[in-house]
C-alpha positions, 0 to 999 in steps of 0.5 A, a space after each residue: 200807188 200808195 193809199 191816200 186819204 180823201 179827207 186830209 190827203 195823207 198817204 199813211 191811211 185811207 178814208 175809212 181809218 182817218 178817224 183812228 189816226 186823229 187825237 181825241 176831241 175835247 169833251 164838253 163838260 157834262 151836266 152830271 150823271 143824275 142824282 148822287 148816290 151818296 151825300 158826302 161830307 156829312 154826318 151819317 145820321 143827317 145824310 140818312 135823314 136827307 136820303 129818306 126825305 128825298 126818297 119819300 118825295 121821289 115816291 110821292 112824285 111818282 105816285 102823282 105822275 101815275 095818277 095824272 096819267 091814269 086820269 088823263 087816259 080815263 078822260 080821253 076814253 070817255 064817250 064824246 057827246 057828238 059821237 054818242 048822240 
């Protein structure tokens, strides 16, 4: 008795190898891979200045994010009036 696929009914493969015998699906367009590492088609000096400015902004945002998290943690760990009284 030949092997039969339970999904498509073919006798050339079984259920466990069904996906190996099908063509690959078309992938949806991706949203990108994060920030670009290089700024293309620009003068190197201008690209360098823009990269420095972007790095400065990222660093400041990271600092603000950490500071906000520390403040939130400090607020939630304070003694509540109901528990202390």
